N, C-alpha and C positions, 0 to 999 in steps of 0.2 A: 710537150707539155702538158702529157692527163692530167688535168685536176689541177693545176698551176693556176692559172686562171681565176678560178672561183676561188680558194683559198686568196689570191694576192688583193679580191676586189673586196671577200668579207674583213678582211684587217684595213683598207685603205675607204670604206663606207664608213665604219665607226667614228670617224674623226669629224664628219659633217653632221649627226645631229649628236655629237660631242661641243662643237663648234657653235651651235644651236644655242644647245641647252645653258652653257656659257654665257649667250648672248643676252638672252631673257629668262634666265632664272640668276639663283643667288647660292652657289655654293656651300658657303658657310649657313646663313641664315633657314634655308627650307630645310625640311625634314629630308634624310637620305631616301628612305623608302619612297616620298616623292618623286626627288631627283631619279630615283632607278626606276620607274615605272614609266616616267616619259622618256626618259632615255631608252627604254628599251623599245617603247612602242613606235619611236622614231626611227628607229635602227635596225627594226625591223619590215615597217616601210621602204626605205630606202631600201634594202637589200631585198625586195621582189623588186624594185624601178630599176634597180642596178645591174641583178643577175639576170633580167629578162629576156637582152637582145642574146647573152650566149645561149640560151635556153634556145629561138629562135634557130640561131646557124646550127645549133647541133641536130636538132631536128632536120634542117633541110639537106646535112650532109648524110644523115640516116635514111632518108626521103631517095638520096641519089645512091646507097649501097644499094636497095631494095629492086631501084629500077634498071640496074647494070646486071643484078645477078637475077633477075627470072622479068625482063622487060614485057613477054608475052602472055606469063602465066599471073590470070589476076586470083586465082585460088589458091594461093601459097599458102602453105601452114606454120610460115613468121609468124609471130607476136606480133608484129607492128601489120600485119593485111587484119584487125578487127574492121577499122574501115574500107581500108582501100591498101595501094600502095601508087596509086601512078601518081606522076608530076604534074606539074599545073600546064607543064611543056615540054608532050613526051618527046621522043624522040626513036628516031629506027634501029640505030647504031648508039649502043654502049659509052659513055663518056670515063674517061679515069675521073674519079672522085677523090680530088684533094684535101687534106685532112685540114679542117680547120686550126688556126694557132691556138685557139681559147676551146677546143675540143671536150667535153666532158664525157667522159665514160658511161655506158649504161649502171643504171639503176644508185644515180648517186644525187638525181636532179628531183627525181620522184622522193626520195624520202626529206630532201632539202626542202622541198616545196611544203610536205607535209608538215613538217615540224615548225616550218614559221609559217605559215597560214596558221594550224589550229592554236599557236603558241599566239597570237596576235589579236585570233578570236575571242582569246578565253581572256584576256587582259581589256578587251576593250567591250565585251557585256555583263563580263565578271569584277572582275580585280578593280579596273579602274573608275566606276560608278562606287563602289564602295567604297573606296580611299578619296575620291571627291568629299565622299557625305565628313568621311572621318578628319580629313584637311579644315571642313569647311565648320565643323561641330566647334562649342564652347565648353563642353566637358574637362572638367579635371584631371580623370582620370583616363585609364584606359579600358577600362571595362563602361564608361556612361559614352565616349566617345563610338566603341564598338553598338551600344545600344543603340543611339542618336542614330547612326549610318543603316543601323537596320531598320530602322522604321522609316524612315526618310528613301530609303529603298525598296520597300514594300508593295510599293505602287508601282514603280518602277522593274520589277522582275516580275510578278505580279501579269502585268500588261504581255511581256512576250510570253510569259506560260500557256496567256489565252488564244497569242496567234499561233505557237505551235502546237498547242492542241485543236487549232480550226484544222489547220494543214492537214493531221494528223487523222482525222473524222472524213475529210475529203479525197484524202489519199485511199483510206479502207473502204468507203461506200462505192469503188470503182475496182470489180472485182479483174478485170484486165491487169491490176498492178499490185506487185507483189511485195505486201510491208514486208523488207529485209533490213540490217543493218547500210547495209550499203543506201537502201533505200531513202533511210531516214536520215543518211549523212547528207545525201543531195538536196533534202527538201531541207536540213539549216542550214544550206549556204548558197540554196536559190533564194528563200528567205532573208540572209542577211545581206546576197549581192542588190537584191531588187530593192532594198529600204538604201544599200549604198548609191544604188545608180539612181535614184529619184533625188536624191540629194547631190549627187556629181554630176547632173543634168544643169541643174539650178548655178552652181558658183561655175563649172564652166564656161558657159553661156556667159556670164558676166566676164570672166577673166579673159574671156577672147577679145574682148571689145576693152577692157579696161586698160589691160596690159599695154595696150599698141599706146592707147592714148593717153595713158601717163608716161610715155616717154616722149610722144610729143609733146606733150603740154611742158613736158620738164627743159625743154630746148627754147621754151618762150619767158626771159626773165621776168616779164611783168605780169605775166601770169602766175608765175607764178609766186613772187612777190606780192601782189594779193590775195592770193588763198593761203598766201603765210599769216597776211594782216587777219584774214580772218580769222585763222587757227589760232589766232593769239586771241581775239575776242572771246571766242569759245571756251578757250582753255581757262582764261581767266576767270571767267561764272567760275567754274569746275574749279579752281583754283579756291575762290573765293567759302563755296559750298564745304568742302574737302576741311578747310580753317573750322568756319562753324561746327561741322560733326567733330574734328577731333576737339576741341573746346568743348561741348556738351558732354562727349564722354568721358573727358577726363572731370568734369563741374562732377558726371554720377561717380566718376572713383573716387573724385577727393569727400564726397558725404560720406561716402560706402564705407572709404579707408580713415574715417572721425568717428563712426559710431562702433567700430570691432577694433578692439585693443587687442593684444599680444596674446592675453589668454585667452581668448576665443578659441572654439574648436573649429570657426569658418576663417580664423587668421593666415591658414595655408593658402585657400583660395586667393585672398586679397592679395598675396605677395604674386603669386602666380598672373594674376591679372597687374599688380604692378609692373612685374617684368617686361611686358606687352607696352609699357607707357615710354615715351622719349625720357633720358638719363635726368637732365635737369629736372622733370615733373617727380620722376622717382627719388631724387634727392629733396625735394621740397616736402613730398610728400612725407616721408619720413622722419624727418624734422620736424613736421608737425603731429607726427601720430607720436612719437617721444615726449614732446610736452605735453602732448594730452593726456597721456598714460600716467601722470602721476595724480591725475583727480579721474579717482574710480568711481566718485561716490557718485555722479551726475549718471542721470536717468539717460538708457541709450536706444535706439530703435534699430534689431539687429534685422540685414538684409536676410532671405530665404537662399537655398542650394537653387533653386529655379531661375531667381531672379536674376544671384550672379553669373548662373552659364550666361545668361539673356545680355550681361553685360560684358562678361571677357566674348563674346562672339562678336559685340558691337566696338569695343578696344582691337580687336585685332584688323577688324573693316576699316573704322578709322583711320589706324595707323597705317595701314595699308596703300590707302587712298590717297592719304597728306603725301605719304612717302611720292608716289609715282606722280603726282601734281606737281611737287616740286621739282623733280629731277628732270619731268616733261616741261614746265617753264623755262629751266635755263636751257635744256637745247632746242626749244624751241627759240628764246633770244637771241642763240649763235647763230642759230639760222637766218633769222629774219635777218641780223646785223650783217652776214657775209651776204648776202642775195642787195642788200642795199650797197655794200659796197661794193659788189660786181656791177649793178647800173651807174654808180659813181666814176668804176672806172672803165666806162666801153668809149671813154669820149675822150680817155686820156691821151695825151700826143706823145707822153715820155713811153709808154707800151710797158709799163711797170707798173704792178699791183701792186696800190698803198691800201692797206688796212687800216680801220679805223683806231680800235686797238689793239694790244701786241697781246699776243698768245701769253697764255698764262703758262706755257709750260716751253722749256731752250727748244730751239729746232733741232732736228737728229742731224745726221750727214744727209741723208737725202736731201732734206728741205734747204742746207745748207749750199751744198752744193750743185743737186740736180736739179731739184722743183726751185728754179732762183726765181726774184718778181718776175723778170718778163716771160719767162716759160709760161707762169703761172697766170697772165695779161692774156698769154695767147691761146690758151687753156679754156678759162674760165669766158672768153671775154670773143671768140672767135671760133676755136676746134669743136668745143663741150655742143652747143647747140647744133655744129652741122650732123657729127660723131650718133647723137638724139636722136636726130631726126631721118640719118640712113636704118638705125637699129628701129625706128617705130614703121619702118615701111617691109623692113624683113621679116616682122612680128604680125604685120599687116597682110603679109600675104600666106605666111605660116597658117594666120588663123582660117583664112577662106579656104584654105587647102583643108584644115579641119569642119570647115563649116562643110564645104562639097562631099565631103568624103565620110559623115555623119548622115549624111541625106542617100547614101547610093550605095555603100558599103555593100547591103545585100544584094545588090545585082553582081553576080559571078559571069553574065552571058549577055554582052560586054561588059568586063570589067571597068568599074567607074571610079571606082575609088582610088584618087593619087596614090594613095600610098601603099596600097595593094599592088599598081603597077611600078612603083617603081622597084618594090620588092625582087616581084617576077623577072624586073630586068635582070638586075640582079642576081637571081636564083638561075637566070637561063646561062651565066657566065660562072657559074656558083663560087663569086667574090664577095667573100665572107665576112670579111673588112669591113665595105662599103654594106654590108646588109647587116653590122654590129653599130655602123655610125650610124645610117639610116636610123636605124628601129629606135637606139639613142636619143638623137637628136628632137626625132620625134613625141616620143612618151616623156623625155625629158620635159618638151613645150608644155603638154598637156598637164604635167604637174606643176611646173610652176604657173601655169594658170588656176587650177586648183587650188594649189598649197597657196601659194601668196595670197588668196580671196580667203585663206583659213586663217590668213595671218594677221590681215587686215580686219579682219570683219570686225564689229565688235555689239554686240549685245548688252546693252544698257551699262551696268558697271558689273553683270556678271561671269563675262567672259571676254576677255579684251590682254590681248598678248601686248605687252611694252618692254621695250628694249632695256640697253642699258641696266638689266638685272634687275628689274621693276616688276616680273609678273609675278602674280599670285600665284598660289600650290593648286587653286580649285582652276587656272585658266589652264595651267600647263595641263595639268592631267586628260581635262575638257580636250586640248587640242590634240595629244596621243588618241583617244576615245574615235575624232575627227579622223587621223589619219589611217588608222586600222579600219573604220567604217570605208573610206574614201577609197583606198590603194587596192584592194583586190576588182571590183569591178571595175578601176579602171584600166588595169590592165586584161582584163577581160575585153572592155571596148576595145583598145587598144588590137589587140589581136583579129578582133571582129574587121577593124579598118585594112589591116593588112592581107585579109581571108587566113590565117592560121586556127581559128575555133571553128571545128566544121560543124558544129551545136548551131550556130546563124549561118553559114555561109555553104553548109550541105556541098562543101566537098568533099571526094572521094584521096583524100592523103593522108598525111600520119601526121596525128593529135603531136604537140608540144605536150613535156611535161606540164606543166603548171595547168590547162585546159583539162587532164587527165584525172590531175588529184581534184579538178572540181566537180568533177563528175560529167554524166551524163545528164545535160540539161532538158533532155527530149521525154525524164520520165515528165515533165512537167510542159506542156505542151504552149499551154497558154502564153507561160512566163519564155520559153525560148520562140517562137513563133508570132507572139504579139510583141510585149511587154519590150523583149530586147532587143528588139526592131525599129518600131515604131516608135515609141518613147522621145528614142535621142534626137528626132529630127525638131522636136520642142525648140531644140536650140537655136533655130531659125529665131523664130518669133521671141526667146530672150534677149538674142543678141542685139537686133531691133529697139528692145524694151531700151536694154541697156545703152545703145547709141542716144538713142535719145533722150534717155534719164528721165527714164516713170518712175523710177523707185527712187530716185533724189527729188523727184516734184512730190510724189505723194510722202515722203519723210517730211519733207518742207511743208506742206499741207498739215500734216498731223501734228506741227509743233517743236520738229526736231530740226533745228535750224543744220540747212546742207547747205555749201557751194554748189550756186545755178552758172550765175554771171552777173557781171557788172548793173546789169540793167534790172535786173531785181533790188526788188526797194529795200529786200531785210539782211540780203546781201550784202546793200552799197553801206547801210549802216553801219553792219560787221565790219567792212572792209576799215572803216573811217575809224572806225572806234579802238579798233588792233595799231593802226596806223599811230593814234596819238598814246596809246599805249608803249609802242614803240619808242615813238619820241620822248615819253617822258624815262623810260628804261636807259634809252642814251642819255639824256642830261645828267640822269642819277649815278651813270658808271662814267662818263665824261667826268664831275665833281668831285669823283672818289678818284679818280686818276689824278688828278693836278693836284688834290688835294696830297696824294702820296707823293707827287713827284717834287712839291714844294714841299715838307717833311725831309724828304732823301736832300733835298740840295742842303738845307738848313743844316742838319744831321751832318751832311761831309761840309759845311763850310766853316762852322762853329768847333764839331770835331775837332779838324786841323788845328784852331788854334788854341784850345785845349791842352792839347799836345804841346803844343807851343810853349804854352806857361809853363806847364809839366817840367819841361828840361829847362828853362829860367829858372823857377825855384828851385832845383836840385843842388842847379849852376850855381846860386846867392848862395846856399846853405853851406857847399860845399867850402864856399869863400869865406864867411863868417864864423863858420866851427869855431876856429879858435878866441872869441867871445861871449862870453859867459849872458854878459847883462845884452848883447843887441841882442843875441837866441832868443833871452826871454822874453825881452818886447817885440822880436818878430814874430814869437810863440801868442803873446796878448793880441796882436793885432790881429793874427789871422783867427785868432776866436773872436774875434771883438767881428772883423768883417761875414763869420761863417755865423755868426746870430743875428747878424742884418738879412742875410741870405735869406735864415730860417723866418723872419719876421715879412719881410716880404713876400713868401709864399704861404703864409699862414693862410689854410681854409681855402688853399687852391688845389685842385686838382692837377696837377704837372703834365700828368696827360693829352690832360684837355685844352691847351695849350695850340692857337693855331700860328704858327709864322705870319699866314697868309691878313689877319687880321691888324686894324691900327695900332698903333707903338702904346697908344693909351683906353684901357679897357676894364671894364667894369664889372666886378662877380657879384655870385651870392653875398659874399661877407657884406657886399656897401662899403667896399675901397678901390680907388684905383690905384690900381700897377702900373707905375712907371717901368719901361724896359730901355731904357737910354744905356749907354756905352760903357758909364761911368761905373758900373753896379760888375763886378767882377765875376764871374762863373755864371753867371744869370739864366744863360742858357746849358747849364750842365744836364738838368734834368730833365730835357724837350725831347 
């Protein structure tokens, strides 16, 4: 299966970033270049993660071949012996090297890694920052947005240029180093990986503790419900602020729309701003502008082009924030209602899950036949919490293994890194499938800890990944930048944990194709022997700080409310406020559903009577068809009844009649309307 596994993974991995982009982005509303840039950056990063285990198994197989060909000759001219060709577990007698099922021929992986790595680096350092500024710009033309993006990124690119020139000067003043093209590439890679490793350790230290705690707390229904109340109280404030910002922006748009007529040169810019407003606002402003356009003699103050650009940017931001809060509010309400239902059903003797409100969507065949109310009760009230606790314990063991290995991976005699021990035990028997599975599980856990932090972190309102198609273009592109900067140092750190990176472990063995693309870090010894080895030990302090919630407490002291515990005064106040908001929303929804059910009952009841009356009237007309005088009298009587009917409902909106009200009601017209049964066809319009 030469290269077949590589091709299959390249195709299958594409669906993972596509699914995430569908969940967080919006294919119809967002610009195609934004979607393409985000999808490409995520796809390249996931390719590195999923293909790296195949590179490890292929390298171990190549090491086995060299050990069997010349087991005692360490001065072979084989190209793999540039470092050495001795295995970790040398044997006196050669073994049969079985080719792994996922073997990749020589020459394919170096080209593959070179294309993937340099494409991702060009995206994260050059294209994506420019696209961020372009997407966030309020300009009305392409040239205007490009100009704004270049100005905003001048400081950004200038900082990188200063750092790169400093490294060049550092290398040039050392005569033992020759400044070649390969050396420049190594310096660039070292600078990018150093920046990425600095951020990687911070995110990894948070995720190693937060992920197990998240699943453990998810098994506690009381904790989840209290935290949901806390989120509801915070989101209610954000929702109110977003609505106020939206109203302010719409007020400014209305003022500008009134001042600029259809014949003004800036009218096209005003129309561009109006297209970013809600549809009802657009129709209202177009109607008002059409009325005001008749009077052209009034003196108007016209806005400047710069103020319109600023207003355009404000409208875009206000619309995105308003839409995000509305969707988040609806989702959080459903979550709170579901958690309250779980707490109520825990004491149910019937062992059947009962929902407070009916679902707006009809249940599918899975929910109708497999996920029955009984099965749902056992899962929500019994099994789910135990499954989450078991998963939290397994993740805790993996976190402890990662922390231990990060602090001891530089020790090769004896081998203290747990992941290196597992890989070397499998290498002794050449169990390639076990090697690939162990590598995949390890690197997947590291990625989950880091990437989940990227998806959950929030930098005020500038960077925030919101599910259900509510993430803006700026946040999508920023996440792509973070992925491309974090994945290469993450993979290098993983290779160091399993002692497959010779520049860190200093072992005499073949390097993987990925590390050969990274270049020899021994060119910069203070990075390879210092920063890459000792800085990951900081992860211990970060894990302790995360477990003690030091960051959460600091944010709480700075005025950013964070959920700490029920004993905290601010937390308990927000929890109570959220509980009251949920009670109010529950009453409103219950009242709405009761009204709909009453209207449905009245409609079904009197709809049947109306059909019966229609059938009887048709029968009487057929029976008395031969009497012209009787038919004229009947027609006259029918006209009088319809006239009385119209008089009865005069000045009354029939859609506002509520059958649950009292039989005699008073309306704005000042008359009392009787709903006695003597009036025929009285409920026809209800």
